[in-house]
KOLLOLO-346357 format. One record per residue (C-alpha): x, y, z; residue number from 1. Coordinates in pm, whole numbers, plus 32768, in hexadecimal, padded with zeros to 4 digits. Each point is the difference from the previous one (the first is absolute). Example, Ala and Ser with C-alpha at 12.3 -4.5 7.8 and 13.67 -1.06 7.14 Angstrom:
 east north   up pos
 84CE  7E3E 830C   1
 8089  8158 7FBE   2
This chain:
 east north   up pos
 8000  8000 8000   1
 8087  8154 7F9E   2
 8052  80ED 8119   3
 7F15  812C 8017   4
 8089  8141 7F74   5
 802E  8136 80DA   6
 7ED1  809B 7F5A   7
 7F25  7ED6 8060   8
 8089  8006 8165   9
 7FB7  8173 8018  10
 7EA1  7FD2 7F79  11
 7FB3  7EEE 80FD  12
 8080  80D4 8121  13
 7F2F  812A 7F94  14
 7ECE  7F21 7FDD  15
 8030  7F85 8165  16
 8022  8169 8072  17
 7EBA  8053 7F51  18
 7F55  7ED8 80A7  19
 807F  807B 8152  20
 7F72  815A 7FC0  21
 7EB2  7F73 7F8D  22
 7FEB  7F20 8135  23
 803E  8124 80EA  24
 7F09  80DD 7F48  25
 7EFC  7EEA 8007  26
 8038  7FC8 8175  27
 7FCF  8172 8045  28
 7EC8  800C 7F25  29
 7F70  7EDE 80CB  30
 804D  80B2 8146  31
 7F64  8147 7F89  32
 7ECC  7F4F 7F76  33
 7FB7  7EFF 810C  34
 80B8  8078 8137  35
 7FC1  8178 8000  36
 816B  803C 7FA9  37
 80A1  8134 7F6F  38
 80FD  804B 7EEF  39
 80DD  80BF 80EE  40
 80BB  7F6C 812A  41
 7F77  8045 8159  42
 80D0  80E6 80D9  43
 8083  7FB7 815B  44
 7FAB  8099 814C  45
 8108  810F 7FDE  46
 7F7E  807A 7EAE  47
 7E89  7FC6 8011  48
 7F9E  7FF0 816D  49
 7F13  7EFD 808C  50
 7F4D  7F8E 813B  51
 807B  7FEE 8164  52
 7F69  7EF9 80E5  53
 8031  800C 8178  54
 7FC3  7EB0 80A8  55
 7FD0  7FF9 8179  56
 8062  7ECA 80C2  57
 7EE2  7F52 80B6  58
 805A  7F51 8146  59
 7F42  7F9C 8135  60
 7FDF  80F9 811A  61
 8135  8009 80D7  62
 80E4  7F6A 7EF4  63
 8116  80BD 7F53  64
 807A  7FF6 7E9B  65
 8170  7FA6 7FEF  66
 80FA  808A 7F09  67
 8045  7EA4 7F7B  68
 7E8F  7FD2 7FB2  69
 7FF1  8147 7F40  70
 813E  7FB3 7F3D  71
 7F80  7EA5 7FA8  72
 7EB3  8095 7F92  73
 80B4  8100 7F24  74
 80CA  7EEA 7F5A  75
 7ECC  7F28 7FBC  76
 7F2F  8125 7F7F  77
 811B  806C 7F18  78
 8017  7E9E 7F72  79
 7E88  7FF6 7FCD  80
 8000  8150 7F4D  81
 8123  7F99 7F21  82
 7F51  7EB7 7FAC  83
 7ED1  80C9 7F90  84
 80D9  80A8 7EF8  85
 7FEE  8155 80A7  86
 815A  808F 7FBF  87
 80AC  811F 80B4  88
 7F26  7FDD 8139  89
 8085  8072 8152  90
 7FB4  7F4D 8149  91
 807D  8099 8146  92
 7FA8  800D 8171  93
 7F6B  8131 80AB  94
 8017  8022 8176  95
 7FD1  7ECB 80D4  96
 7EBD  7F74 7F6E  97
 7FD7  806B 7E95  98
 807A  7F8D 7EAC  99
 7FFA  80F6 7EDC 100
 7FD6  7F77 7EA0 101
 802F  80F0 7EDA 102
 7F89  7F74 7EB2 103
 800E  80A4 7EA7 104
 7EA7  804C 7F77 105
 7EBE  7F97 80AD 106
 7FF0  7EA0 8093 107
 7ED9  7F1C 7FB8 108
 7F44  7F32 8101 109
 80D2  7ECA 7FBA 110
 8140  80C0 804A 111
 7F71  8084 8148 112
 7F98  7EA1 8064 113
 8156  7F7B 7FA4 114
 80AD  8103 80DA 115
 7F37  8004 8141 116
 7F7C  7E9E 801C 117
 80B0  7F33 8108 118
 7FE9  7EC4 7F28 119
 800F  7F09 811F 120
 7FA4  7EAF 7F6B 121
 7F9C  7ED3 80D2 122
 7F74  7EAA 7FB2 123
 7EFC  7F8C 80FE 124
 7F21  7EC9 8006 125
 7E87  8037 7FE9 126
 7F37  7F94 8132 127
 7EA9  8093 7FAB 128
 7F72  80AE 7ECE 129
 7EB4  80AA 7FC5 130
 7F5E  80E9 7F06 131
 801C  8164 8082 132
 7EB6  80A6 8060 133
 7FAC  8170 7FF6 134
 7F4C  7FE2 814D 135
 80E8  7F86 810F 136
 7F63  7F43 811F 137
 805C  8097 8147 138
 7F7B  800D 815E 139
 7F94  8154 807C 140
 8010  80B6 7EB0 141
 7EED  80E2 7F84 142
 7F70  8027 7EA4 143
 8100  8089 7F10 144
 8125  7F9C 80DB 145
 80E8  7EDC 7FCE 146
 80F5  7F5F 80E6 147
 8159  8025 7F63 148
 8102  7F57 80D8 149
 8167  803A 7F98 150
 8077  7EEE 7F11 151
 813E  7FEA 80C8 152
 7F63  7FEB 8156 153
 808A  7EE6 80CF 154
 7EFB  7F07 8083 155
 7F9A  8049 8161 156
 801D  7E96 806D 157
 80F8  7EF1 7FB1 158
 7F8E  7EBE 7F58 159
 7F5E  7F04 80E9 160
 80E2  7EF4 7F6C 161
 8166  802C 7F92 162
 8006  801F 7E81 163
 80D2  7EF4 7F5C 164
 8045  80CB 7EC5 165
 7FAA  813C 7F3F 166
 7ECB  7F59 7F64 167
 7F76  7F7A 814C 168
 7E9E  807E 804B 169
 8063  8013 816D 170
 8075  8163 7FAA 171
 7E90  8065 7FDE 172
 7F99  806C 815E 173
 7E9E  8080 804A 174
 8085  8164 8008 175
 80AE  7FD4 7EB1 176
 7EC9  7F60 7F6B 177
 7F32  812B 806E 178
 80FE  80ED 7F6C 179
 7FF0  7F46 7EB6 180
 7E82  7FFF 7FFE 181
 7FE2  8175 8045 182
 8122  8071 7F29 183
 7FB2  80F1 7EE3 184
 80E0  801E 7ED1 185
 7FAF  8173 7FF5 186
 80F8  8033 811A 187
 811B  7FA7 7F11 188
 7F9D  811F 7F1C 189
 801D  8100 8116 190
 817A  7FE5 8010 191
 8126  7F1A 7FED 192
 7FCD  7EE4 80F8 193
 810B  7FA9 80FA 194
 8075  7E9F 7FC4 195
 7FC9  7F08 811A 196
 812F  7F60 80A5 197
 808E  7EE4 7F34 198
 7FB3  7EFE 8110 199
 7E90  8065 8024 200
 7ECA  7FD1 7F25 201
 7F82  811A 7F1E 202
 7EA4  8068 7F91 203
 7FFD  80B5 7EB1 204
 7F5B  800A 7EA9 205
 8040  7FCE 7E8E 206
 7F75  810F 7F16 207
 7EEC  804F 80FE 208
 7F4C  7EC3 7F90 209
 808B  7EE6 80D3 210
 8075  8014 8166 211
 80F6  7F0E 8095 212
 8078  7F89 814F 213
 816C  7FA6 7FC5 214
 80F8  7F3E 80CE 215
 815E  8072 8060 216
 8102  8055 7EF7 217
 80AC  7ED3 7F65 218
 80D7  80A6 7EF4 219
 8071  816B 8009 220
 8057  80EA 7EE2 221
 815C  8029 8090 222
 805C  7EB0 7F67 223
 7FB7  8082 7E9F 224
 813F  8035 7F36 225
 7F66  8077 7EB8 226
 7EAF  8043 7F62 227
 7F85  803C 7E9F 228
 7EAE  803B 7F5D 229
 7F61  7F68 7ECB 230
 7ED3  7F4E 7F7B 231
 7F97  7EBF 80AC 232
 8035  7ED1 7F23 233
 7F14  7EDA 7FDB 234
 807E  7E9B 803A 235
 803B  7FF1 7E88 236
 80E2  8133 8014 237
 7F0A  80EE 7F58 238
 7FD2  8161 8085 239
 7EAC  8025 80A8 240
 7FEC  817B 7FF5 241
 7FFF  800D 817E 242
 811E  80C0 809D 243
 80BD  7F71 8126 244
 813A  8026 80D2 245
 8116  7EFE 8009 246
 80C9  800E 8145 247
 8135  7F2F 803F 248
 8054  7F8F 8163 249
 814D  7FB7 809D 250
 8057  7EAC 808E 251
 7F49  8038 8149 252
 7EC9  808A 7F56 253
 7FFB  7EE1 7F06 254
 8007  7F01 811A 255
 7EEB  80B5 80BE 256
 7F27  8017 7ECA 257
 802D  7E8F 7FB7 258
 7F9D  7F9D 8163 259
 7ECE  80E3 7FF3 260
 7F7B  7F7C 7EB5 261
 8041  7E96 806B 262
 7F19  8035 8129 263
 7EF2  80D0 7F56 264
 7FB8  7F11 7EDF 265
 7F7D  7F00 80FC 266
 7F08  80EF 80A8 267
 7E99  804F 7FA9 268
 7F84  814D 7F7C 269
 803B  8115 8063 270
 8126  7F85 80CF 271
 80AE  7F82 7EC7 272
 8033  816C 7F98 273
 8121  80E2 8057 274
 7FD1  8178 7FFB 275
 80FC  80EC 7F68 276
 7FEC  8131 80E1 277
 8091  814F 7F94 278
 8005  8111 810A 279
 7EE4  7F5B 80BE 280
 7F20  7FC3 7ED0 281
 7FCB  7EB8 7F48 282
 8058  8020 7E90 283
 7FC8  7E92 7FB0 284
 7FA3  7EBF 80B6 285
 8041  7EDE 7F13 286
 7FB6  7E94 8048 287
 812F  7F20 8030 288
 7FE1  7F00 7EEA 289
 816C  7F96 7FF0 290
 813C  800A 80CE 291
 80DD  8124 7F9B 292
 8165  7F88 8024 293
 80C8  80FC 7F34 294
 7FAA  8139 80C8 295
 7F66  80AA 7ECE 296
 7E88  8028 8036 297
 7F1A  80DB 7F2F 298
 7F3D  8119 80A7 299
 7EC5  8045 7F38 300
 7EDD  80E2 804B 301
 7F53  8132 7F72 302
 8146  8087 7F72 303
 8034  80E3 7ED9 304
 814E  800B 7F4A 305
 8064  813A 80C1 306
 7F8C  7F89 8158 307
 80B1  7EB2 7FCF 308
 8145  80B3 7FAC 309
 7FD7  80E6 812E 310
 7FD4  7ED9 80ED 311
 8125  7F44 7F63 312
 80E2  812D 8030 313
 7F8E  802B 8168 314
 8041  7E94 8053 315
 814C  8002 7F4A 316
 808F  811B 80D0 317
 7F5A  7F9E 8148 318
 7F03  8098 80ED 319
 8034  8151 809F 320
 8073  7FE1 816A 321
 7EF0  80F3 806D 322
 7EBA  807E 7F6D 323
 7FE3  8153 7F58 324
 7EE0  80ED 7FC0 325
 7FFB  8108 7EEE 326
 8014  8145 80C2 327
 8011  80F8 7EE0 328
 8022  800D 7E87 329
 8062  813E 7F4B 330
 8091  806E 7EB5 331
 8167  807E 7FFE 332
 80A5  80DE 7EFD 333
 8136  7FAA 7F39 334
 8144  8038 80BD 335
 80B5  8070 7EC5 336
 7F03  803F 7EEE 337
 8002  804C 7E8E 338
 8118  8102 800A 339
 80FC  7EFD 807C 340
 7F83  7F07 7EFC 341
 802A  8106 7EF0 342
 8161  804C 807D 343
 8058  7E8F 7FF5 344
 7F77  7FD9 7EA1 345
 80BD  8138 7F92 346
 8143  7F6D 8088 347
 7FBD  7EC1 7F3F 348
 7FBC  80C5 7EC1 349
 8145  80C3 8024 350
 80C1  7EBA 8034 351
 7F57  7F69 7ECF 352
 8058  812C 7F26 353
 816D  7FF1 8070 354
 8013  7E8E 7FAC 355
 7F68  803F 7EA8 356
 80ED  8122 7FB7 357
 812E  7F34 806C 358
 7F93  7ED7 7F2C 359
 7FD3  80D6 7EC8 360
 8152  80AC 802F 361
 80BF  7EC2 8051 362
 7F52  7F0E 7F13 363
 7F62  80E7 7EFD 364
 7EE8  7F4D 7F44 365
 803A  7EC6 80CE 366
 7F91  80CE 812B 367
 7E9D  7FFA 7F74 368
 7FF4  7E90 805E 369
 803E  806E 8167 370
 7EE5  80FC 7FEB 371
 7F05  7F06 7F78 372
 8074  7EF9 80FC 373
 7FBF  80F1 811E 374
 7EA4  8045 7F73 375
 7FB7  7E89 7FF1 376
 8085  7FD1 8164 377
 7F26  8120 807C 378
 7ECD  7F68 7F59 379
 803B  7EA7 8094 380
 8040  808E 815B 381
 7EC7  80D8 7FF4 382
 7F22  7EDC 7F98 383
 8090  7F1B 810D 384
 7FDD  8106 8114 385
 7E9C  8050 7F91 386
 7F9F  7E91 8001 387
 8096  7FC6 815A 388
 7F4A  8136 807A 389
 7EB0  7F7E 7F84 390
 802A  7E8D 804C 391
 80DA  7FFA 8139 392
 7FBD  8154 80A0 393
 8161  807F 7FBF 394
 802C  8175 8034 395
 8113  80DC 7F75 396
 80AB  80D3 8109 397
 8108  810B 7FD3 398
 8109  7EFD 805B 399
 7F77  7F26 7EE8 400
 801C  8124 7F0E 401
 816D  8022 8068 402
 8034  7E92 7FA8 403
 7F71  803E 7EA5 404
 80EA  8128 7FCC 405
 8131  7F34 8066 406
 7F92  7EF9 7F03 407
 8045  80F3 7EE3 408
 8173  7FF0 804B 409
 7FF9  7E85 802E 410
 7F53  7FCF 7EB1 411
 80E7  80F2 7F49 412
 812E  7F51 8097 413
 7F94  7EB6 7F63 414
 7FEA  80A3 7EA9 415
 8159  809D 8025 416
 809B  7EB2 805E 417
 7F67  7F5D 7ECD 418
 8060  8119 7F0F 419
 8167  8007 807B 420
 8020  7E88 7FD3 421
 7F87  8025 7E97 422
 80FC  8115 7FC8 423
 8115  7F27 808E 424
 7FA7  7EF2 7F06 425
 800E  80FF 7EE5 426
 8156  8077 8072 427
 806F  7E97 7FED 428
 7FB6  8005 7E8D 429
 7EBC  7F39 7FF7 430
 7ED0  8051 7F2C 431
 7EDC  80BA 809C 432
 7F19  7ED0 8000 433
 8109  7F2B 80A7 434
 8050  811B 80F3 435
 7E93  801C 806B 436
 7FEA  7E8B 804E 437
 8156  7FE7 80A3 438
 7FCB  8140 80C6 439
 7EAE  7F81 807A 440
 8095  7EBB 8084 441
 8106  80C1 80C4 442
 7F1B  8119 8073 443
 7EDC  7F2A 8070 444
 80D1  7F4C 8105 445
 806F  814F 808E 446
 7E9E  808C 7FFA 447
 7F73  7ECE 80B2 448
 810E  8011 810B 449
 7FC4  8174 803A 450
 7E85  7FE0 800B 451
 801A  7ED4 80E7 452
 80C2  80D0 80FC 453
 7EFD  8118 7FE7 454
 7EE1  7F0D 8028 455
 809A  7F56 8133 456
 803B  8154 809D 457
 7E94  805A 7FC0 458
 7F89  7EBA 809E 459
 80D4  8038 8137 460
 7F7F  8164 8021 461
 7E99  7F8F 7FD3 462
 801B  7EF2 810A 463
 80C6  80BE 8106 464
 7FC0  8173 7FD1 465
 7EEB  80DB 8089 466
 7EB6  802F 7F4A 467
 805D  8140 7F45 468
 8142  7F63 7F7B 469
 7F48  7EC7 7F8E 470
 7F4F  80CC 7EF4 471
 8153  8062 7F72 472
 807D  7E9A 8011 473
 7ECA  7F78 7F54 474
 8011  80E8 7ED3 475
 817A  7FD0 7FEA 476
 7FD7  7E86 7FED 477
 7EDF  801C 7F0B 478
 80BB  80E6 7F10 479
 8131  7F1D 8011 480
 7F2F  7EE2 7F74 481
 7F6B  80EA 7EFC 482
 8161  8064 7F9A 483
 805B  7E95 7FB3 484
 7EC2  7FD2 7F35 485
 8036  813F 7F34 486
 816E  7FBA 7FB4 487
 7FB5  7E9B 7F91 488
 7EB8  803C 7F49 489
 8035  815B 7F6B 490
 815F  8095 800C 491
 80B9  7ECF 7F78 492
 7EFB  7FB7 7EF1 493
 8009  816C 7F90 494
 817A  7FEE 7FD5 495
 7FDA  7EBB 7F41 496
 7F11  80AB 7F10 497
 80D6  813A 7FED 498
 812C  7F2C 7F9D 499
 7F43  7F9E 7EC3 500
 7FD6  8168 7F8C 501
 80F5  80A8 7F18 502
 8021  8130 80E2 503
 808E  7F38 8124 504
 80A2  7EE4 7F3E 505
 80DF  80EB 7F37 506
 805E  80BE 813A 507
 7F77  8159 7FB3 508
 80B6  8107 80CB 509
 7EB7  8062 80AB 510
 7FA0  7E9A 8050 511
 80DE  7FE9 8136 512
 8092  7EBE 7F74 513
 8101  8086 7F0D 514
 812A  7F0B 800E 515
 80F7  8109 7F8B 516
 7F93  80F2 8110 517
 801C  7EEA 80FF 518
 8164  7FA8 7F94 519
 7FB0  7EA1 7F82 520
 8112  7F0B 7F9F 521
 7F92  7F2E 7ED5 522
 805C  7E92 7FCE 523
 808A  7F52 7ED7 524
 7FE4  7E88 7FD7 525
 7FF7  7F80 8165 526
 8100  8104 806A 527
 7FF8  8167 8070 528
 808F  80F2 7F08 529
 810A  80E7 808B 530
 7F56  8152 8037 531
 8067  8100 7EFD 532
 807D  8152 8067 533
 7EDE  80E7 802C 534
 7FEE  8156 7F69 535
 800C  812F 80E2 536
 7E8A  802F 7FDF 537
 7FD3  7E9F 808F 538
 80EC  8035 8125 539
 7EDB  8034 80EA 540
 7F63  7EB3 7F9A 541
 814E  7F4C 802A 542
 802D  808C 815B 543
 7EA0  7F9B 805B 544
 8045  7E9D 7F8D 545
 813F  7FF3 80D0 546
 7F4C  8088 812F 547
 7EF2  7EF5 7FE7 548
 80F5  7EDD 7FF0 549
 8002  7F09 811C 550
 813A  7FB5 80C8 551
 802B  7EB5 7F47 552
 7FE0  80AF 7EB0 553
 8100  8104 8061 554
 80FB  7EF8 8073 555
 7FCC  7F3F 7EBE 556
 8040  813B 7F35 557
 813C  804C 80C7 558
 8084  7E9E 7FC7 559
 7FB1  801C 7E8E 560
 80B5  814D 7FE7 561
 812B  7F74 80BE 562
 800C  7ED4 7F19 563
 7FED  80DE 7ECE 564
 811D  80D8 807E 565
 80D6  7EC8 8044 566
 7FD2  7F87 7E9A 567
 805C  8156 7F74 568
 8140  8006 80CC 569
């Protein structure tokens, strides 16, 4: 099979570049059409402003909030916000009881729930279950009143017989039975319930339709190591359209879950159910139909795609050590604003103009390839940032703008490395087409090594630096990848095509690839021809060629001159 010509290689690369552009444009069209996206990137907290939430810690009377609890809460809330795709958010403590969360834009209800929910997950066996009634039965109540005992109230009397396990009905004392009978699910809607102690029964409800009397906790959410969301699959592996949460337990949680399901499958209804309790409310109470041995159950219920993802994120990062209540929510103005953004963009424009002017002076017409390559890189970067802004909630801060400006120099540096390698090949006496291919092989290794260092530095900054520096690191890493794509899919193919034109192939003096101006040494048959003496008008080119020689080339020339002098003598 014949090897593809440079023109065919260039055409294929440009086709792939076009496909990449079309894919990004199509992705952005989909986001704008179906996800209320926009064709401009969203701005960060420092440039656009946003919403400030003040969360007040809720503890029992007489208890104090510790600094460790607040710091742990800040860490968990920050992880939850980041998992929601809200970039450039700030989470700090205020005083001894409050946590301040500053979010770009206006948060939706799902974001608020994600932030302030405690997300304490427990698995409890079901002792009693009943359909919830609007009219609670209570002794001594009048018309219109209902008895609403606290769902976390501890039974007033201990069991008459010692319970032998979490599913033992001996837990149901007369006082607890009365509490269950008179309990109204409306009490759960009045506020966040306080969860009962893990070693005591709990009376609560599921979706205000079914109320449960649950036994002590058998498996806690603290044993969850990871959690994801997705559609529940049928036994045949087909998506059912029902959204669920897939937690993964550690070794201890897996063993506890196995022991629980082994016991429950042998009990009668409703004691063969185990309730999944989130912050004191039942979200699902499935029947144990099989022993779960791998520690990977499925939590299903009345989930939407968003609510399933919220719960998965909450379980993944753990429950808050203390409960929080939204104390205030107010809009905050941008800390920097449009003037700073305009100044940053102006600085980037000045840098771009300087790079273009330098390229045209140094490389003449060849410099136009640099200009068009920068335009292609800017287009790719804009489409990627816009897509991430619409799909992942990414926001462009002033630090991110700085990363984009720095990328101009990184991208231009790659072009310079490539052009100089091509010129070196021309000085060595090769044809332009051969110089383009040989220069690309040499330059690409250097470009990859340089961009790899930049990318690793960006990754380290993103992982270890503060929030405002992470925006810079993200755009720096992104533009480094874009640089590799542009050099491989546009700059090199354009030089391959340019090498086929008469203007560049014959080395026009305005092409930037004139062999005579570069001081080329032409070969004969498999040997270098001894350079002829240059005329005075070419002295400048000769000196430039000598200046660009490597140390090895200079030593070789000195040995050749010494050998020639020895023969003459």
